[in-house]
N, C-alpha and C positions, 0 to 999 in steps of 0.2 A: 287118666292116659293125660289129662291139658295141664295137668300139675307143671310146674315151671322147675329146671332143676338150673342149680347153681349154676353147671359149668353151659348148659346150654340155655341162655334166653328164651323164651317164645315171641319167633318170626312176629304175630301179630300183635305184641306189643311196641304202642311208636315210640322213635326216637330221639334224644332231646330236642331239641330247637336248636340250643346253642353249637354244632355241628356247624348248621347252614352260613350263623353270626358270622361266627368264626370265616369261614370261609369268603364273606365275605369284605370282612375286614381287611384279606388277606390280598384279594382284589384291588378293594379301595389304595391301601396304602402301597401296594406294588404299581398302580396306574401313575399315585402319585408322585410317588417316586422315577418313575420312565417316562412323569413332565417335569418332575427337578430338572432332573441328567439332561433332556431336550433341549430345557430353559437356558442352563447351563453349561453346557457343553457345545451345543450350538454358536450361540456369541462367539468362544472363545475358541473354539474348532476356524469358523471365518478368522478372526483375527488373528489367530496363526499361521494362517495358509494370506493372508493379509501383507504379516509381516515374513513370512519365509522363504515366497514362488520367489524366485527367477525368474529374470529372462535371461540365456545368450544374449550377448553380444558379437560385435565383428570387428578384424584390425583392418588395415592397411599397410603393407608392404611395397620399401618401397627397394628401388636401387640404388648404394650410393655410391658406389664405387664396385668394377667388375661387373661378374655376374651372380648373384646371390639366388641363393633355391629355395623353392617352400614344396615341401611334402603332406597335401591334407591330407586330416584321417580319411576321405574316401577316399584317397588319390593310389591306386600300383606305382604312381612315378612322379619323376619331380617336378617341377615346374620352373625355370630359369627365369629371374625376373634384372634384367640390364640395368647399369646405369643409365640412371635418367626417365624409367620407368615406373612403371607400382603394377600392385597385384593391389584389388581391391575384394572385399567380404573373405577373409580370409579367417577362419573358422577356428574355433578351438581344436584341442588335437591336434597343430598345425605344427611342422618342423620347419625356422627356418635355421638351411646349411651354408656355410661360408669357405671357402679354399683361400689361395695363400694369397690373391687379388682382392676378394671382394670384404665388401658390409656393407649392410643390411641396415635400413632403420625402419625403424617398424611404430606406428601411430595407433594408440589407445584412441576405444572411447568417451575418454573419460579429458583428452588430451594428454596424457603423459604417454611418452617418446621413451625407445628404446631403439637403443646402438650396438650392430653386431659384430664382434671382427676379425679380422681373417680365421681361418682356423678354429670357425667357436658353432656348436650347433645346440638349436636351444628349443623346446617347446611348449609352445602355449595350452599349457594344462586346464589353464579355467578362465573364463570371459565373462563376467555376472554381472545382473543389478537387480536390486530389486524390482518385480513387475510391477509394483503400488505405489505411490509418490509415499504415504500414509504409511510405507514402511519404514522403521525405527534402523535398519542392518546399509552394511556401510553398501563400497560398489566391492567386486575380489576378483583383483586379474592373480593368478597362483602360476609363475614361470618358473621351468625345468628346464637349467644350465649343464648338461653336460661333459661340456672342454671347453677350453679359449676364455675371449676377454666380451664383458660387454657393459655397457654404462646404462645407468636408469635419472632418467631425470620424471621424478613426478611432482603432476602441478595439485597447486594447493591445490583443496575443496570449494567448490563455488555454491553447490545445493549438498555436495554429497562427501562425505569423503569416500578414499580408497583404502579394503585393505589390500597393500600386496606383500606377497610370498616368495622368495626363489629360493626354488631346491637345487642342489649340488649333491653328490656322493657322497661330502662331508658335513655336509651342517646342512641349516631351513633359516633361510634369514627371515626376518621383519619386518620391512619398511614404512617408515611417517613420507608424505613430503616430501622432497630437500630431491641430491644429487647426489650417485651412488658409480663405487666402480667394481665393478667383480672378476676378481681370476682365478679359474679353476682351471686345477692343472693333474694329471695323477698322480702324486703324492696330497695339495694343498688345498681350500679352500680360503680367497683372501678378501675379507670384505673393506673399501672404502669408503668414508661418508666424509664426501664433498661438503655438502649440507643437508642438514633434516637429522634425523637420530634413527636410530637399527639396530633392532638384537639378533643376534649371533644363536646359533645350539647349535651343538656339535652333539653325536649321538650321545658321547657320555660329559659330565658334569654341567654345571650350570648356564643356563645364557648371560652373552655377554650385551650390556649397552654399549652402542659410541654414538659419537655426535661428534658435527664438523671439527674433522682436521684428524680425523684418527680410525683407527681403523681396526682391527683382529682378523687372528689365520685361522681354521681349522683342518688338523691334518689327521694325519693315521688313527692319530690314539684316537682322536675326536673330542677332544678338550677345545674350548676356544681360546686363544687367547688374553690377557688383559688385553682394555685400550690401552696400542701404542699410536705415534704421530705420524698419519697420516702420509710425511715423509720417508720415501725409504731406498736404500740402495740398490737398483737393478743390479747391479753386477755381482756375480757368485763368486767368493770368498776373493774378493778384494785384498785381502791381508796377506794372500800365499799360505791357505795351514793346505798342513799334511800334501805336501809336496810327492807322486808316487816315486821320485828319483833322490836321489842325493848326491848325483855326477849332473855334469853340463850336460847337452842332448843338443842336437842337431834338430829333430821333430818329435812329435808326436805329443803325450800325455803329461804338462811338468806336472802340475796339481788341477783340482777340482774343477771344469768345468774353463781351465788355459789350454792351447796347442800350441805345441810351438813352428813355428818353420821357418825355411828360407829361400831367396831367391836372389840367383844368382842374375838375372836381368836377360839382355841381349846385347853385352861384350868380351861374353867369351872365356867368363871366369868360372871359376871351380873351388872356387875353396870358401868352407857354411863357416860359419858364423856358431855361437851356442849360447846357452839360455841356462840361465842355471836359478836355482830358491838360494837362499845361502842367510844366515846373520846376520852385520851388518850396522853396525856404531844402533848397535838396540835394537833394531829395528829385521821385519822378516823383510828379504825383498828379493827383487828378478835381477840379476845381473846378466846383458847387453856385450856378449867377447866377440872381438874378432883377431885373424893376425894374420902377415903374413898373406896380405889381400894381391902383392902386385900388384896397386893399383887400377884393380879393379873394383866396380859394384858387387856389392852385397846388401842384404835385407836381411835380419833377422830378427823374427817376433813371436810374443802370443796372443790369440787372437782367439775371440769369445762368442759366439753366439745368443743369441738376444733375443730376437723377435718383438720388440715389446712396442704396441701399437701408441704413438702419441696422444691418439684423442680421449684415452681414459686419463692424461691428466696436464694439471695448468703447467705449473715448471720443470726445469732440469738444470743439474745443478751437475757440473764434473769436474775433482779434486784430485792429485795428484803430486808426490812427489816424488823427485828428479834431481838425480847426482851425474854429472859428466865429469870424468874421467881422461880421455882420449879420445882426439879425432884427428883421424889422419890428413882425411878433405877437409881444405878450408870451406868456411861458412853450411849453403845448403849445396857445395859444387858450382859448376860451370848455371846451373837451370833452376836453381833453388829449390832443390828436390829433395834432397840427401844432407840430411840432418845428422846426431852422434843419438838419438831420440825422438819419437816422434808417436803424434796420434792420429787415428784417420778412422774417424766412428763412417760405415754405412748404412745410406738408410734407402730408403723407395720414399719419391713425394707422389704428392693428391691421384696426379695422371698416373701411375704407375710406373716409372723413371726410376732406374738408379741411378745413385747419387751417392757425392760422400763426401764429409767435410773433413780438412786433415793444419796441421800444426805442428810442427819441428825446432828447434831448440840447442843451439851452441852454443861454446865456449871464444872458438877464436875464425879469426878470419881471415889471416896473414894474406892469403893474394887479393885480396879487396875484392870477392866476388860475388855480384849484387845479391842482395835478399831482401825476398817481395815480405809482402805485410804479415805472408802467415809462419815466418821464422823470428824467434823471440830470442836473443843474445840472454844471457844467465852468468850467474860465475863460477868457477870453478872448483869442484873436487868441495862444493857444497852442497847441504841438502833445500833445495831450492819449493818452498811450496807450489803447484801452478794451478788455480781456479780459473774456471769458467762459468760464468754465476745464472747465464740466461741462455746456454745452448742451445732454446728452440729460437729464438728470436735470427741464430746462427745456420740453420737448419732450416733452406729456402722448399718455402712449400713442403714440408715431411710431412709425410704419414705416419709410418711406420720407422725403427731402427733396425739392421737384419745383424750388425757386427760391430765390436769395437776392436781394432788392434793396437795394439802397444810393440813399438819395434824403434832399432838399431840401425840407420843405412848409410852410407858409403862405404870408403876402400878399410883401414883399422881404426876400428870404435873398442870402445869401455862405456860402458852407461847403465844406470840402475832405476829403477824405479819400487816404488813402493806407495802400499792407503788408495788403490783403488775405488774411489767413489764415480759410482751418474747416481742422484737423490734425485728424485722423480717427486711430485706431488702430487 
C-alpha cells in the first residue's frame, strides 16, 4: 500500500533543498535590484527636481497713460491703474486691457519691460524662475497677445537668461534678449526686431528667424513671410490699386483704405469737388477737381484712418508725388490755409490732446497773399516728389497718429497725388 506511484509521489518523502536555495537567491537579487534602483533613482529624482522645480513670479503694472485695467485670475472684476499709479504683485494669469487713451507698462522680475498700447489685450500666462540656484534651466515668461500692439524690451541675462514666448492668434514668437514690436490685428501678426533675434512660427510652414532691422508677418495662411526690412509703409493702398468706382465721386469709398469727403466751410458754398482714381503719365493717381465754385471755399479730399502708436517706431518718413494743374485762389488764400494740394496728419499727443500737422503746395500767388512756413511753392504741371524725412520731429509730443488726409482746398482747383508712403521703422 506504501508503494510509490509515479503519478502520485509520496507525501512522506522530503523535497529537494534546491527550491529553498532558488527562493533565497530570488529574494536576495530582488532586494539588491531594489537597492540599486533606490541608490540611483533617488539621486536622479532629486537632481531632476532641483533642475525642473520652479517658483511663480510677480509683475508690476504701471499706468503710463489713461486708465489701463488689470484682471487677475482670482478676481471677477477689473482694477484700473490710472496714469502715474502702479499695481504690485500681479500674478500669472492676469489680463491687461487698454482702451483708446490707455498705455500700460509691465515690469517683470528679470528687469524686462512690456509696453501695452491702446486697444490691446495681453495675458501673462507664465512667469517662472527655477526654485534652486543650481538649476541650469532659464527663467520663463509666456505672454498671450490677443489683439493690439506691444513693445518688449528684454533685459540681457546677468546670472540666468530668460526664455520669452509670445503667443498670438496667428503665431508663436520666441524672443532672445533685445527690443521687439508686435502688432496683432484680426488677419495678421507682425513681429519687428529692433535689436536681438526672434524665431516666429505660424501654424504651417517653418519657423522664420529675424534679426535687428527685420520683420516677418503671419497671416491667416499660417505661414510666416521671409525676413523683410523693418521699415514698412503704414499707409494701406498708397498706390490706389483696385478703385471701387471708375467715375469721379464726391463722397464714399474711393479705393481700399481711402474715403472721399467734401467740406464747404462756412461761407455758404454748395459746389462739391470730385475725387477720382485714374491713370496719368503712366502712373495710377488720385485727381482732385472743382469748377464753377463762384469763389466760395471748398475742400475735397481723401482720408485714411491709421491709429498707429508711435512708441512702436524709431522713425517716420512721409513721401508722395504731387502735380498741380490749376488753382484760381492765389497762394494759400488770405489766411494761408487754402492750397490746391494739402496733406494733414491728425494725432494725439502724450497728454491725450488732439493735434494736427499740415502742409500745403501751390504754384501761383498773383494776389501776393502772405504764405506762412507751411506753404511750399512748386512748379506747375510737373510731378514733384515731396519728402519729409523726420516726421516724428515735427509732430510735437505725438503719441499716436489717428488719420492722414490728402486734399485740395480753395476755389477752383485741379491737382493730383500718387505713390503715398508713410514709412515707419
